[in-house]
N, C-alpha and C positions, 0 to 999 in steps of 0.2 A: 709615218706620215700622217696618219689619222689624228694624232695628237695635236697637230698644228691647226686643224680645222674644226675642232669641237667648239660648240657654242659656248658663249660666256656663262649661260645658265647650266651648262653641263647636260643639256637635253639632247637625246638622240633623235628626237622627232624632227629637228631642223637639219639634220645631217645631209640629206640629199640636196636640199636647197643651198646649203652652205657650200657643198662640194661643187655644185653647178656654178655658183658665183665665183668660187676660187678659180676654177678652170677658165671661166670667162675672162678673168682678170690677168691670166698668164699671157706672156708673150707667145707669139706663134711658135718659137723654138721651145719654149717651156711646155706648151701643149704637146708638141711632137715628142719631147723627151718623156712626158708623162704617159703618152700612148704607147711608146716603146717599152717603158717599164711595165705597164699593164700587160703588154704582150710577152712579158718575161724575158726581154732582152737584158743582157748584163750591162753594167755601166761601161765596161771596156768596149763592148760591141757598139753601144750608142756613141761613145766618144769617137770611135773609128769612123762611124757614119758621118759625123760632123767635122772630122778632121781635127779633133782636139785631143788634149790629154784627158785621161779619166778624171783627174783632179779638177781641171778647168770645167769639164762638163758638169760634175757634181756641184761645184761652186756656183755656176750660172743657174742651175736648176733650183738649188735651195735659196739663192738670193731672190730669184723670181717668186718662189713660194712665199718667202717671208714678206716681200713687197706686197704681194696680193693679199696675204693675211692681214697685213697692216692696213691696207685700204679697206678691207671688210670691217675691221675693228673701228675704223674712223668713219664708217657709214657710206662708203663708196661701193657697196656691193652690187649695185645695178649698173655701174659704169663699166663699159667695155674698154679695155686698154687697146686702142687701135694703133698705137705707135709701132712703126716698123722696127724689126730687130736690126741691130747694127753689129757688125763684127767687133766693134770696140767694147761692147758689153761682154763679149766672150773671151777677150784677151787677158783677163785676169783681174 
């Protein structure tokens, strides 16, 4: 996961700020999944908590990460994604 948030200059000095921006741009569910992964939950356990398949949980999370990373690359790093999560985002 660290590879998706390294700076365009390849500098490690901006890593904490970039990580904070990335997390800020995640959906509420994306942040929850990230926190559970950090707490060493397994994908299957996280999926069960959300009532989803493991594949759907991973797909939602990585789609969210990629969207946030794209926003950072396009200069939206300070914009907070305040849109509510919808179950349609998780269905596949």
